[in-house]
PyMOL Python script that loads the backbone (N, CA, C, O; Angstrom):
from pymol import cmd

cmd.read_pdbstr("""\
ATOM      1  N   MET A   1      20.315 -11.541  18.730  1.00  0.00           N
ATOM      2  CA  MET A   1      20.216 -12.678  17.977  1.00  0.00           C
ATOM      3  C   MET A   1      18.912 -13.343  18.053  1.00  0.00           C
ATOM      4  O   MET A   1      18.684 -14.053  17.073  1.00  0.00           O
ATOM      5  N   LYS A   2      17.801 -13.304  19.133  1.00  0.00           N
ATOM      6  CA  LYS A   2      16.542 -13.766  19.042  1.00  0.00           C
ATOM      7  C   LYS A   2      15.913 -12.664  18.468  1.00  0.00           C
ATOM      8  O   LYS A   2      14.863 -13.190  18.099  1.00  0.00           O
ATOM      9  N   GLN A   3      15.836 -11.484  18.137  1.00  0.00           N
ATOM     10  CA  GLN A   3      15.156 -10.608  17.411  1.00  0.00           C
ATOM     11  C   GLN A   3      14.981 -11.029  15.915  1.00  0.00           C
ATOM     12  O   GLN A   3      13.970 -11.122  15.219  1.00  0.00           O
ATOM     13  N   LEU A   4      16.273 -11.248  15.659  1.00  0.00           N
ATOM     14  CA  LEU A   4      16.337 -12.066  14.189  1.00  0.00           C
ATOM     15  C   LEU A   4      15.721 -13.540  13.609  1.00  0.00           C
ATOM     16  O   LEU A   4      15.169 -13.835  12.549  1.00  0.00           O
ATOM     17  N   VAL A   5      16.131 -14.425  14.977  1.00  0.00           N
ATOM     18  CA  VAL A   5      15.113 -15.885  14.546  1.00  0.00           C
ATOM     19  C   VAL A   5      13.365 -15.482  14.682  1.00  0.00           C
ATOM     20  O   VAL A   5      12.500 -15.692  13.833  1.00  0.00           O
ATOM     21  N   GLU A   6      13.253 -15.031  15.639  1.00  0.00           N
ATOM     22  CA  GLU A   6      11.521 -14.192  15.755  1.00  0.00           C
ATOM     23  C   GLU A   6      11.475 -13.802  14.490  1.00  0.00           C
ATOM     24  O   GLU A   6      10.588 -14.319  13.810  1.00  0.00           O
ATOM     25  N   ARG A   7      12.369 -12.831  13.848  1.00  0.00           N
ATOM     26  CA  ARG A   7      11.735 -12.222  12.517  1.00  0.00           C
ATOM     27  C   ARG A   7      11.919 -13.171  11.586  1.00  0.00           C
ATOM     28  O   ARG A   7      10.946 -13.406  10.869  1.00  0.00           O
ATOM     29  N   GLU A   8      12.931 -13.795  11.398  1.00  0.00           N
ATOM     30  CA  GLU A   8      12.432 -15.103  10.155  1.00  0.00           C
ATOM     31  C   GLU A   8      11.256 -16.054  10.209  1.00  0.00           C
ATOM     32  O   GLU A   8      10.830 -16.565   9.173  1.00  0.00           O
ATOM     33  N   ALA A   9      10.799 -16.266  11.218  1.00  0.00           N
ATOM     34  CA  ALA A   9       9.928 -17.257  11.534  1.00  0.00           C
ATOM     35  C   ALA A   9       8.552 -16.440  11.334  1.00  0.00           C
ATOM     36  O   ALA A   9       7.536 -17.134  11.330  1.00  0.00           O
ATOM     37  N   MET A  10       8.443 -15.478  11.219  1.00  0.00           N
ATOM     38  CA  MET A  10       7.277 -14.625  10.979  1.00  0.00           C
ATOM     39  C   MET A  10       7.314 -14.445   9.282  1.00  0.00           C
ATOM     40  O   MET A  10       6.352 -14.365   8.517  1.00  0.00           O
ATOM     41  N   PHE A  11       8.549 -14.415   9.018  1.00  0.00           N
ATOM     42  CA  PHE A  11       8.875 -14.303   7.533  1.00  0.00           C
ATOM     43  C   PHE A  11       7.760 -15.183   6.520  1.00  0.00           C
ATOM     44  O   PHE A  11       6.992 -14.510   5.832  1.00  0.00           O
ATOM     45  N   PRO A  12       7.704 -16.406   6.459  1.00  0.00           N
ATOM     46  CA  PRO A  12       7.231 -17.199   5.121  1.00  0.00           C
ATOM     47  C   PRO A  12       5.689 -16.956   5.115  1.00  0.00           C
ATOM     48  O   PRO A  12       5.050 -17.097   4.072  1.00  0.00           O
ATOM     49  N   GLY A  13       4.940 -16.493   6.604  1.00  0.00           N
ATOM     50  CA  GLY A  13       3.772 -16.598   6.919  1.00  0.00           C
ATOM     51  C   GLY A  13       3.555 -14.764   6.190  1.00  0.00           C
ATOM     52  O   GLY A  13       2.477 -14.472   5.672  1.00  0.00           O
ATOM     53  N   GLY A  14       4.181 -14.195   6.232  1.00  0.00           N
ATOM     54  CA  GLY A  14       3.941 -12.558   5.427  1.00  0.00           C
ATOM     55  C   GLY A  14       4.445 -13.112   4.202  1.00  0.00           C
ATOM     56  O   GLY A  14       3.504 -12.818   3.465  1.00  0.00           O
ATOM     57  N   PHE A  15       5.407 -13.807   3.348  1.00  0.00           N
ATOM     58  CA  PHE A  15       5.793 -13.924   2.018  1.00  0.00           C
ATOM     59  C   PHE A  15       4.366 -14.497   1.299  1.00  0.00           C
ATOM     60  O   PHE A  15       3.677 -14.209   0.321  1.00  0.00           O
ATOM     61  N   PHE A  16       4.357 -15.510   2.421  1.00  0.00           N
ATOM     62  CA  PHE A  16       2.655 -16.105   1.149  1.00  0.00           C
ATOM     63  C   PHE A  16       1.220 -15.325   1.065  1.00  0.00           C
ATOM     64  O   PHE A  16       0.401 -15.244   0.150  1.00  0.00           O
ATOM     65  N   CYS A  17       1.236 -15.001   1.853  1.00  0.00           N
ATOM     66  CA  CYS A  17      -0.266 -13.869   2.424  1.00  0.00           C
ATOM     67  C   CYS A  17      -0.044 -13.152   1.455  1.00  0.00           C
ATOM     68  O   CYS A  17      -1.050 -13.110   0.747  1.00  0.00           O
ATOM     69  N   CYS A  18       1.347 -12.145   0.785  1.00  0.00           N
ATOM     70  CA  CYS A  18       1.053 -11.332   0.418  1.00  0.00           C
ATOM     71  C   CYS A  18       1.225 -11.552  -1.249  1.00  0.00           C
ATOM     72  O   CYS A  18       1.098 -10.539  -1.936  1.00  0.00           O
ATOM     73  N   GLY A  19       1.418 -12.422  -1.710  1.00  0.00           N
ATOM     74  CA  GLY A  19       1.975 -13.178  -3.077  1.00  0.00           C
ATOM     75  C   GLY A  19       2.878 -12.314  -3.918  1.00  0.00           C
ATOM     76  O   GLY A  19       3.399 -11.340  -3.375  1.00  0.00           O
ATOM     77  N   HIS A  20       3.048 -12.495  -4.824  1.00  0.00           N
ATOM     78  CA  HIS A  20       3.631 -12.277  -6.171  1.00  0.00           C
ATOM     79  C   HIS A  20       4.286 -10.855  -6.129  1.00  0.00           C
ATOM     80  O   HIS A  20       5.357 -10.496  -6.619  1.00  0.00           O
ATOM     81  N   ARG A  21       3.415 -10.181  -5.456  1.00  0.00           N
ATOM     82  CA  ARG A  21       3.789  -8.797  -6.055  1.00  0.00           C
ATOM     83  C   ARG A  21       4.698  -8.488  -5.051  1.00  0.00           C
ATOM     84  O   ARG A  21       5.576  -7.735  -5.473  1.00  0.00           O
ATOM     85  N   PHE A  22       4.854  -8.882  -3.511  1.00  0.00           N
ATOM     86  CA  PHE A  22       5.515  -9.211  -2.386  1.00  0.00           C
ATOM     87  C   PHE A  22       6.863  -9.450  -2.368  1.00  0.00           C
ATOM     88  O   PHE A  22       7.684  -8.913  -1.624  1.00  0.00           O
ATOM     89  N   SER A  23       7.115 -10.485  -3.431  1.00  0.00           N
ATOM     90  CA  SER A  23       8.123 -11.610  -3.171  1.00  0.00           C
ATOM     91  C   SER A  23       9.590 -11.025  -4.092  1.00  0.00           C
ATOM     92  O   SER A  23      10.636 -11.673  -4.127  1.00  0.00           O
ATOM     93  N   ALA A  24       9.444 -10.037  -4.611  1.00  0.00           N
ATOM     94  CA  ALA A  24      10.742  -9.485  -4.891  1.00  0.00           C
ATOM     95  C   ALA A  24      11.055  -8.658  -3.967  1.00  0.00           C
ATOM     96  O   ALA A  24      12.272  -8.697  -3.789  1.00  0.00           O
ATOM     97  N   LEU A  25      10.514  -7.889  -3.256  1.00  0.00           N
ATOM     98  CA  LEU A  25      10.827  -6.867  -1.938  1.00  0.00           C
ATOM     99  C   LEU A  25      11.585  -7.900  -0.989  1.00  0.00           C
ATOM    100  O   LEU A  25      12.746  -7.750  -0.609  1.00  0.00           O
ATOM    101  N   ALA A  26      10.741  -8.987  -0.658  1.00  0.00           N
ATOM    102  CA  ALA A  26      11.163  -9.708   0.154  1.00  0.00           C
ATOM    103  C   ALA A  26      12.419 -10.735   0.294  1.00  0.00           C
ATOM    104  O   ALA A  26      13.038 -11.197   1.253  1.00  0.00           O
ATOM    105  N   LEU A  27      12.498 -10.866  -1.090  1.00  0.00           N
ATOM    106  CA  LEU A  27      13.877 -11.721  -1.702  1.00  0.00           C
ATOM    107  C   LEU A  27      14.706 -10.515  -1.600  1.00  0.00           C
ATOM    108  O   LEU A  27      15.774 -10.803  -1.059  1.00  0.00           O
ATOM    109  N   VAL A  28      14.606  -9.046  -1.971  1.00  0.00           N
ATOM    110  CA  VAL A  28      15.551  -7.879  -1.558  1.00  0.00           C
ATOM    111  C   VAL A  28      15.975  -8.075   0.088  1.00  0.00           C
ATOM    112  O   VAL A  28      17.137  -7.989   0.485  1.00  0.00           O
ATOM    113  N   VAL A  29      15.378  -8.218   0.532  1.00  0.00           N
ATOM    114  CA  VAL A  29      15.614  -7.859   2.521  1.00  0.00           C
ATOM    115  C   VAL A  29      16.123  -8.938   3.164  1.00  0.00           C
ATOM    116  O   VAL A  29      16.588  -8.914   4.304  1.00  0.00           O
ATOM    117  N   THR A  30      16.019 -10.181   2.231  1.00  0.00           N
ATOM    118  CA  THR A  30      16.187 -11.584   2.745  1.00  0.00           C
ATOM    119  C   THR A  30      17.864 -11.436   2.324  1.00  0.00           C
ATOM    120  O   THR A  30      18.699 -11.630   3.208  1.00  0.00           O
ATOM    121  N   LEU A  31      18.176 -11.182   1.324  1.00  0.00           N
ATOM    122  CA  LEU A  31      18.887 -11.548   0.943  1.00  0.00           C
ATOM    123  C   LEU A  31      20.048  -9.908   1.213  1.00  0.00           C
ATOM    124  O   LEU A  31      21.257 -10.060   1.038  1.00  0.00           O
ATOM    125  N   GLU A  32      19.497  -8.461   1.632  1.00  0.00           N
ATOM    126  CA  GLU A  32      20.463  -8.089   2.237  1.00  0.00           C
ATOM    127  C   GLU A  32      20.555  -7.945   3.853  1.00  0.00           C
ATOM    128  O   GLU A  32      21.448  -7.286   4.387  1.00  0.00           O
ATOM    129  N   SER A  33      19.465  -8.680   4.630  1.00  0.00           N
ATOM    130  CA  SER A  33      19.824  -9.625   5.899  1.00  0.00           C
ATOM    131  C   SER A  33      20.849 -10.304   5.921  1.00  0.00           C
ATOM    132  O   SER A  33      21.896 -10.067   6.524  1.00  0.00           O
ATOM    133  N   PHE A  34      20.403 -11.777   4.809  1.00  0.00           N
ATOM    134  CA  PHE A  34      21.809 -12.417   5.033  1.00  0.00           C
ATOM    135  C   PHE A  34      23.376 -11.851   4.056  1.00  0.00           C
ATOM    136  O   PHE A  34      24.404 -12.525   4.112  1.00  0.00           O
ATOM    137  N   LEU A  35      23.305 -10.746   3.346  1.00  0.00           N
ATOM    138  CA  LEU A  35      24.455 -10.340   3.848  1.00  0.00           C
ATOM    139  C   LEU A  35      25.310  -9.706   4.814  1.00  0.00           C
ATOM    140  O   LEU A  35      26.533  -9.725   4.959  1.00  0.00           O
ATOM    141  N   SER A  36      24.218  -9.044   5.548  1.00  0.00           N
ATOM    142  CA  SER A  36      24.332  -8.208   6.790  1.00  0.00           C
ATOM    143  C   SER A  36      25.337  -9.425   7.756  1.00  0.00           C
ATOM    144  O   SER A  36      26.413  -9.140   8.282  1.00  0.00           O
ATOM    145  N   ILE A  37      24.763 -10.600   7.804  1.00  0.00           N
ATOM    146  CA  ILE A  37      24.715 -11.525   8.627  1.00  0.00           C
ATOM    147  C   ILE A  37      26.657 -11.936   8.272  1.00  0.00           C
ATOM    148  O   ILE A  37      27.573 -12.055   9.086  1.00  0.00           O
ATOM    149  N   LEU A  38      26.673 -12.053   6.759  1.00  0.00           N
ATOM    150  CA  LEU A  38      27.620 -12.362   6.526  1.00  0.00           C
ATOM    151  C   LEU A  38      28.806 -11.884   6.918  1.00  0.00           C
ATOM    152  O   LEU A  38      29.760 -12.622   7.161  1.00  0.00           O
ATOM    153  N   PHE A  39      28.839 -10.621   7.009  1.00  0.00           N
ATOM    154  CA  PHE A  39      29.923  -8.903   6.626  1.00  0.00           C
ATOM    155  C   PHE A  39      30.115  -9.190   8.330  1.00  0.00           C
ATOM    156  O   PHE A  39      31.266  -9.320   8.746  1.00  0.00           O
ATOM    157  N   LYS A  40      29.010  -9.281   9.256  1.00  0.00           N
ATOM    158  CA  LYS A  40      29.347  -9.081  10.456  1.00  0.00           C
ATOM    159  C   LYS A  40      30.423 -10.541  11.186  1.00  0.00           C
ATOM    160  O   LYS A  40      31.316 -10.422  12.025  1.00  0.00           O
ATOM    161  N   LEU A  41      29.928 -11.854  10.503  1.00  0.00           N
ATOM    162  CA  LEU A  41      30.874 -12.978  10.743  1.00  0.00           C
ATOM    163  C   LEU A  41      32.251 -12.752  10.342  1.00  0.00           C
ATOM    164  O   LEU A  41      33.176 -13.196  11.022  1.00  0.00           O
ATOM    165  N   TYR A  42      32.442 -12.081   9.271  1.00  0.00           N
ATOM    166  CA  TYR A  42      33.926 -11.844   8.711  1.00  0.00           C
ATOM    167  C   TYR A  42      34.261 -10.858   9.845  1.00  0.00           C
ATOM    168  O   TYR A  42      35.247 -11.182  10.507  1.00  0.00           O
ATOM    169  N   GLN A  43      33.722  -9.874  10.153  1.00  0.00           N
ATOM    170  CA  GLN A  43      34.730  -9.231  10.971  1.00  0.00           C
ATOM    171  C   GLN A  43      34.981 -10.132  12.187  1.00  0.00           C
ATOM    172  O   GLN A  43      36.058 -10.108  12.783  1.00  0.00           O
ATOM    173  N   PHE A  44      34.037 -10.866  12.513  1.00  0.00           N
ATOM    174  CA  PHE A  44      34.431 -11.180  14.078  1.00  0.00           C
ATOM    175  C   PHE A  44      35.303 -12.083  13.610  1.00  0.00           C
ATOM    176  O   PHE A  44      36.237 -12.114  14.411  1.00  0.00           O
ATOM    177  N   VAL A  45      35.544 -13.074  12.451  1.00  0.00           N
ATOM    178  CA  VAL A  45      36.399 -14.190  12.028  1.00  0.00           C
ATOM    179  C   VAL A  45      37.889 -13.223  12.106  1.00  0.00           C
ATOM    180  O   VAL A  45      38.812 -13.451  12.888  1.00  0.00           O
ATOM    181  N   SER A  46      37.850 -12.216  11.187  1.00  0.00           N
ATOM    182  CA  SER A  46      39.134 -11.086  10.813  1.00  0.00           C
ATOM    183  C   SER A  46      39.511 -10.452  12.055  1.00  0.00           C
ATOM    184  O   SER A  46      40.621  -9.922  12.080  1.00  0.00           O
ATOM    185  N   ARG A  47      38.703 -10.404  13.211  1.00  0.00           N
ATOM    186  CA  ARG A  47      39.007  -9.672  14.094  1.00  0.00           C
ATOM    187  C   ARG A  47      39.735 -10.562  15.044  1.00  0.00           C
ATOM    188  O   ARG A  47      40.522  -9.991  15.798  1.00  0.00           O
ATOM    189  N   HIS A  48      39.607 -11.964  15.154  1.00  0.00           N
ATOM    190  CA  HIS A  48      40.082 -13.011  16.088  1.00  0.00           C
ATOM    191  C   HIS A  48      41.394 -13.469  15.052  1.00  0.00           C
ATOM    192  O   HIS A  48      42.315 -13.886  15.755  1.00  0.00           O
ATOM    193  N   LEU A  49      41.575 -13.490  14.270  1.00  0.00           N
ATOM    194  CA  LEU A  49      42.578 -14.276  13.677  1.00  0.00           C
ATOM    195  C   LEU A  49      43.551 -12.739  13.469  1.00  0.00           C
ATOM    196  O   LEU A  49      44.649 -12.912  12.941  1.00  0.00           O
ATOM    197  N   ALA A  50      43.333 -11.882  13.701  1.00  0.00           N
ATOM    198  CA  ALA A  50      44.467 -10.563  13.393  1.00  0.00           C
ATOM    199  C   ALA A  50      45.202 -10.613  14.820  1.00  0.00           C
ATOM    200  O   ALA A  50      46.117  -9.828  15.071  1.00  0.00           O
TER     201      ALA A  50
END
""", "prot")
cmd.dss("prot")
cmd.show_as("cartoon", "prot")
cmd.util.cbc("prot")
cmd.orient("prot")
């Protein structure tokens, strides 16, 4: 979890210095990690409710 927070903290700086060419890739990576977190939460909750 700590590693994820550190990566998120580094993200905006990398996003701005690389400009628009990088933004599409950054958006995909952000979306992918967000979906991955949602999926893990879903698994966690469903395991506890089952």
